[in-house]
C-alpha positions, 0 to 999 in steps of 0.5 A: 241919877245922871250927873247932868240931870242932877246938876239941872235939879240943883240949879233949878231954884236959882234958875227958875225961882223954885225947887223941883218939889215946889214945881211938882206941887204946883203941877199936881194942883193944876193937873194938866192932862197934856204935856203941852199944856204944862209946857205952855203954863211953865214957859208962859206964866212963869218964864221957865226955859224950855229945858227946865220946863220939860225936865220939871214935867217929866220928873213930875210924872214919875210914879210914886207907886211901890213895886207891889202897887205896880203889880197889883195894878197890872192884875186888877180885873185879871186876878185869875192870872195872878197864880200864873204870875206867882208861879213864874216868879217862883221858877225864875227866882230859883235860878239864883240870887242874881235874879232881879224882878223889876215891876213896871206899869204894865209888865215885870222885867226879869233881869240877871245882868241883862233882861232875859224874861218879861211877864205881861198880863196881855188880856183878862185870860192870858199872860204873855211871857217874853224870853230872850233866846237868840238863835232858838227857832220858834215852835207851835208853843215858843212863838215869835216875840210879837208885840214885845218887838226887840225886847224879847226874841220869843213869846209864850202865851199862858192861860193856865198854871199847868202850862208852867212845865219842864219845857217852859222851865228849860226855856227860862233857864236857857234865857237866864244862862244867856243873860250875861 
C-alpha cells in the first residue's frame, strides 16, 4: 500500500472521528448509488474533509471478491466459453513458474514481469485474447488491439477451443518472452 495512503488511514480516527472500517460500515448501510451522494453525506453531515471523504469512498468500494469469484462472475451466462478460458490458462501457465494470473472484474491479466496477455469474455459467444506483441504485423487472425487500446497491441477472437492451436501458442510464447 502507498505510504501516503497508509498514513491517511492511520490518521483517520483522529481527523474524522472514526476508523476506516467504521466509515465503511456506515457507507454500506447507506448504500449510496453515486459517489457524489456519499461525498455530500460525509462532508455535509459529518464534516469530513474532501480528501478524507474521497479516500473513504474509494476504499469502501474495493471488492471483497476472491479471484475465483471474479472469474465466476465474468463467465456467468457465458459458461460455454469457460473451457476456452481454462485451456488458455493451461497454455500460459506451462511457460514457467513466473506466470501470474490476475483476475479483475471483467478480464484476467496474464503477467510475467509485465502484462503480456489479457483474457476477456467479450460476448456470450466470444473471448477476446489480447497480446502484447510489439512490432508484429496484424493478420486475418492476429487483429489490431481494438477495444483493448494500449493495454495490448493485438487481439485474437476465440469462439472455439479448437482455435487454441500451435500458431496461437507461439504468439502467446512470443508475448511471454517479450514481457521482461
